[in-house]
C-alpha positions, 0 to 999 in steps of 0.5 A: 500500500502506498500512502501520500501524506499532505504536508501538514500531516508530515509536519505533525508526524515529524513533530511527534517523532522529534518529541520522542512520543514515538520511535518511528512513523509506523508506531505513530500511525499504529497509535493513531489507528488504535485511538481512532478505533476506540473512538469509533467503538465509543460512538457506536456504544453511545449512539442512542444516548447521543441521539437522545441528547440531540433530540432533547436539545432540539425540543428545548430550542423548539420550546424557546428554551435556548440561549442567545448567541452572545450568551453562548459565546461567553459560556464557551469562552468560560469552558475553554478557560477551565 
């Protein structure tokens, strides 16, 4: 299999190698694939709960229970600060 990487991906790989996080590109790609698989498995296992939360949020918005854009921006800024 031949893989062509975008320059930004090559830079990320090189940064990880330079930091000593991984010894070679194969190790890094292996770790990335393991993480990808675990995230996909988590999403599959939690799909019903995620869908229910989304439906709940849409219902709240339909009832006018949402918050305004400015208030949302402030809330997100506070979350990022934690």
